[in-house]
N, C-alpha and C positions, 0 to 999 in steps of 0.2 A: 808123281806123274801130274803135269798140269792138265786143268780142264781142256785146253787146246791140244795138247800133245794126245790126250785120251782121243778126243774127237779125231784126230789126223789118223790115229792108229785103227779107229773103227772105219773110217773112209777107206783106207788101204786094205783092210779085210774084207770089206764088202765088194772093192773093185777085184780083187784077187779071187774071190767066191763066186761071183757072178760076171768073170771078165768076158764071157761068150755073148753075154747079152747087152746089145747095144741100148735097148729101152732102160735097163737098169743104170747104166753109166750116165745116160743122159739125166735120169731122175735124181742121180747122185750129184751131177754137175748143177742141176737146179736147186737142190737143197743149198749146197754149197753157195751159190750165188744169192739165194734168200738168207742165208747167214751172214754174208758180207754185207748186204743191203741193210740187215737189221743193225749190224754194227756202226756202218757208215751214215745212215740216215738216222733220223729222230726215232727212238724206240716206238713211239705211238703213230707213226706214220703209216697209213693203212696200206699204201701201194709201195712198199719199200723197193720191189724190184724197178718199178718206174722211176723212181726217185734216183735210184743208184744209175740207171741207164741216162738219165738227164744229166746227173754229175759227170759221168765218163764221157759221153759223146755229145752233149750239149742239147 
């Protein structure tokens, strides 16, 4: 299993386990956005989310 597939499996399990909690789902979404930001933006960029937002929405 690749690292990405393992991560996706953990996300799905967390969503199933805490499905009733909107806060947990929001936290998972935030973590996913941060992970994508780290991949898309320069790894040493301190404000990855801001960088991603600028790239997506200008």
